[in-house]
Backbone as JSON, one array per atom type, in Angstrom:
{
  "sequence": "MPKPLFPLGQILATPGALALGVDFSPYLLRHQCGDWGDLGKEDQAENDFSVVHGLRILSAYHTPDGMKFWIITEADRSATTLLLPSEY",
  "N": [[-38.31, 33.86, 68.37], [-41.03, 35.91, 67.78], [-42.78, 38.07, 70.09], [-46.13, 37.81, 71.38], [-48.46, 40.43, 70.68], [-50.96, 41.12, 71.55], [-53.94, 39.84, 73.2], [-55.84, 37.06, 71.94], [-58.39, 36.32, 72.66], [-61.52, 34.54, 72.59], [-61.39, 32.04, 70.13], [-62.8, 31.84, 67.02], [-64.37, 30.36, 64.13], [-65.64, 30.57, 60.85], [-67.99, 28.64, 58.84], [-66.98, 28.53, 56.19], [-64.24, 29.07, 56.52], [-63.49, 26.87, 58.09], [-63.95, 24.86, 56.26], [-61.75, 25.03, 54.64], [-59.87, 23.34, 55.64], [-57.43, 23.71, 56.97], [-54.59, 23.96, 59.16], [-54.8, 26.37, 61.39], [-53.18, 27.39, 63.36], [-50.41, 28.35, 62.95], [-50.94, 30.68, 61.49], [-52.55, 32.17, 63.22], [-50.67, 32.71, 65.21], [-48.85, 34.28, 63.74], [-50.52, 36.47, 63.16], [-51.07, 37.4, 65.78], [-48.56, 38.21, 66.54], [-47.96, 40.37, 64.97], [-47.43, 40.03, 62.25], [-48.93, 40.79, 59.52], [-49.62, 39.52, 57.23], [-50.86, 39.34, 53.94], [-51.25, 42.18, 53.4], [-51.39, 45.6, 52.29], [-49.03, 48.32, 52.71], [-50.29, 50.55, 53.92], [-52.55, 49.43, 55.21], [-51.21, 47.71, 56.93], [-49.92, 49.57, 58.57], [-52.18, 50.71, 59.72], [-53.06, 48.55, 61.26], [-50.89, 48.36, 63.05], [-51.26, 50.76, 64.45], [-53.78, 50.17, 65.5], [-53.22, 48.11, 67.31], [-51.88, 49.44, 69.35], [-53.81, 51.31, 70.14], [-56.08, 49.93, 70.8], [-57.99, 49.03, 68.84], [-59.91, 47.33, 66.25], [-58.34, 44.56, 64.6], [-57.17, 43.38, 61.53], [-56.0, 40.76, 59.58], [-54.72, 39.31, 56.55], [-54.38, 36.32, 54.79], [-53.06, 33.64, 52.73], [-53.82, 30.29, 51.96], [-51.72, 27.36, 51.45], [-52.61, 26.4, 48.97], [-53.58, 28.66, 47.78], [-55.99, 29.87, 48.62], [-57.7, 32.62, 49.91], [-57.98, 34.01, 53.18], [-59.24, 35.69, 56.1], [-58.21, 36.99, 59.29], [-59.66, 38.3, 62.08], [-59.42, 40.29, 64.89], [-61.33, 41.41, 67.53], [-61.94, 44.76, 68.77], [-62.1, 44.9, 71.57], [-60.66, 42.71, 72.24], [-61.91, 40.34, 72.84], [-62.55, 38.29, 71.14], [-61.39, 36.4, 68.33], [-61.74, 35.94, 64.93], [-61.74, 33.62, 62.29], [-62.21, 33.77, 58.86], [-63.65, 33.71, 55.53], [-63.19, 36.17, 52.98], [-65.59, 36.54, 51.56], [-67.48, 35.96, 53.44], [-67.73, 38.07, 55.12]],
  "CA": [[-39.75, 33.88, 68.21], [-41.62, 37.21, 68.18], [-43.7, 37.96, 71.23], [-47.51, 38.25, 71.09], [-48.72, 41.84, 70.92], [-52.3, 41.3, 72.09], [-54.64, 38.58, 73.4], [-56.78, 36.7, 70.87], [-59.73, 36.05, 73.17], [-62.1, 33.29, 72.08], [-61.1, 31.85, 68.71], [-63.98, 31.39, 66.29], [-64.15, 30.15, 62.69], [-66.86, 30.43, 60.07], [-68.02, 27.39, 58.08], [-66.09, 28.61, 55.03], [-62.86, 28.93, 56.98], [-63.3, 25.48, 58.5], [-63.94, 24.03, 55.05], [-60.42, 25.08, 54.01], [-59.12, 22.21, 56.15], [-56.07, 24.19, 57.25], [-54.18, 24.18, 60.54], [-54.71, 27.82, 61.51], [-52.28, 27.78, 64.45], [-49.3, 29.24, 62.56], [-51.48, 31.97, 61.03], [-52.96, 32.89, 64.42], [-49.46, 33.21, 65.85], [-48.36, 35.39, 62.91], [-51.44, 37.59, 63.4], [-50.89, 37.89, 67.14], [-47.21, 38.77, 66.68], [-47.8, 41.55, 64.12], [-47.21, 39.72, 60.83], [-50.29, 40.99, 59.04], [-49.85, 38.73, 56.03], [-50.92, 39.92, 52.6], [-51.86, 43.51, 53.42], [-50.55, 46.69, 51.83], [-48.35, 49.09, 53.76], [-51.25, 51.41, 54.62], [-53.33, 48.58, 56.11], [-50.3, 47.26, 57.98], [-49.75, 50.7, 59.49], [-53.44, 50.82, 60.46], [-53.03, 47.5, 62.28], [-49.93, 48.76, 64.1], [-51.97, 51.78, 65.22], [-54.88, 49.51, 66.2], [-52.67, 47.36, 68.44], [-51.56, 50.41, 70.41], [-54.97, 52.08, 70.56], [-57.21, 49.07, 71.14], [-58.98, 48.97, 67.78], [-60.0, 46.04, 65.58], [-57.16, 44.19, 63.82], [-57.48, 42.44, 60.45], [-54.89, 40.23, 58.78], [-55.13, 38.53, 55.38], [-53.4, 35.28, 54.44], [-53.44, 32.66, 51.71], [-53.44, 28.91, 52.24], [-50.73, 26.88, 50.48], [-53.21, 26.24, 47.64], [-53.98, 29.96, 47.24], [-57.28, 30.38, 49.1], [-57.54, 33.76, 50.81], [-58.84, 34.1, 54.36], [-58.94, 36.78, 57.01], [-58.28, 36.83, 60.74], [-60.08, 39.57, 62.67], [-59.52, 40.36, 66.35], [-62.2, 42.52, 67.93], [-61.29, 45.86, 69.48], [-62.0, 44.61, 73.0], [-59.83, 41.5, 72.33], [-62.72, 39.25, 73.38], [-62.67, 37.21, 70.17], [-60.68, 36.45, 67.05], [-62.51, 35.12, 64.0], [-61.19, 33.21, 61.0], [-63.32, 33.78, 57.9], [-63.36, 34.02, 54.14], [-63.66, 37.53, 52.68], [-66.99, 36.5, 51.11], [-68.35, 35.77, 54.61], [-67.71, 39.27, 55.95]],
  "C": [[-40.28, 35.25, 68.65], [-42.6, 37.01, 69.33], [-45.09, 38.45, 70.83], [-47.73, 39.69, 71.52], [-50.06, 42.1, 71.6], [-52.93, 39.92, 72.31], [-55.62, 38.32, 72.25], [-58.21, 36.55, 71.36], [-60.21, 34.69, 72.67], [-61.83, 33.19, 70.59], [-62.3, 31.19, 68.05], [-63.62, 31.19, 64.82], [-65.49, 29.96, 62.0], [-66.83, 29.08, 59.33], [-67.07, 27.4, 56.87], [-64.64, 28.46, 55.41], [-62.58, 27.48, 57.37], [-63.2, 24.55, 57.3], [-62.59, 24.05, 54.33], [-59.55, 23.91, 54.48], [-57.68, 22.51, 56.48], [-55.82, 24.21, 58.76], [-53.93, 25.68, 60.67], [-53.72, 28.29, 62.56], [-51.14, 28.69, 64.02], [-49.78, 30.63, 62.12], [-51.94, 32.81, 62.23], [-51.76, 33.48, 65.15], [-48.88, 34.39, 65.06], [-49.2, 36.64, 63.17], [-51.18, 38.22, 64.76], [-49.54, 38.58, 67.34], [-46.94, 39.92, 65.71], [-47.38, 41.28, 62.7], [-48.59, 39.7, 60.19], [-50.57, 40.28, 57.71], [-49.85, 39.56, 54.76], [-51.69, 41.24, 52.57], [-50.87, 44.53, 52.87], [-49.99, 47.47, 53.0], [-49.31, 49.96, 54.58], [-52.07, 50.6, 55.62], [-52.47, 48.01, 57.23], [-50.09, 48.35, 59.03], [-51.01, 50.9, 60.33], [-53.5, 49.76, 61.56], [-52.06, 47.84, 63.4], [-50.56, 49.8, 65.03], [-53.06, 51.13, 66.09], [-54.41, 48.7, 67.4], [-52.46, 48.3, 69.62], [-52.82, 51.05, 70.99], [-56.23, 51.24, 70.8], [-58.33, 49.06, 70.13], [-58.96, 47.59, 67.14], [-58.79, 45.82, 64.67], [-57.57, 43.15, 62.78], [-56.21, 42.06, 59.72], [-55.46, 39.42, 57.63], [-54.01, 37.56, 55.02], [-53.94, 34.43, 53.31], [-52.98, 31.28, 52.17], [-52.38, 28.48, 51.22], [-51.31, 26.69, 49.06], [-53.85, 27.52, 47.11], [-55.32, 30.51, 47.69], [-57.04, 31.49, 50.13], [-58.49, 33.66, 51.99], [-58.35, 35.25, 55.23], [-58.94, 36.29, 58.45], [-58.59, 38.21, 61.31], [-60.14, 39.42, 64.19], [-60.31, 41.6, 66.71], [-61.44, 43.54, 68.77], [-61.11, 45.58, 70.96], [-61.19, 43.34, 73.29], [-60.58, 40.32, 72.93], [-62.78, 38.06, 72.44], [-61.83, 37.49, 68.94], [-61.38, 35.47, 66.13], [-61.73, 34.87, 62.72], [-62.35, 33.13, 60.02], [-62.8, 34.01, 56.49], [-63.84, 35.45, 53.88], [-65.13, 37.57, 52.25], [-67.97, 36.33, 52.26], [-68.43, 37.01, 55.49], [-69.04, 39.99, 55.89]]
}
């Protein structure tokens, strides 16, 4: 099991994310352990940099039925939010 790279802080979810009816636990663990999901190499590299330098981290995932959602951890690691891209 990979080790967490940063704290998630308070976990929040928007109404759209909650409406997906998904167990977000595995996705939160992936995000926290550096599996950035469905991001290109450049965005993955940006997240790797952000972990080291205390910047905001964004991961993108798809539910089993193909719905895209994001997980964003704030730069100060006080909160992590689950949301749909349309809610950004």
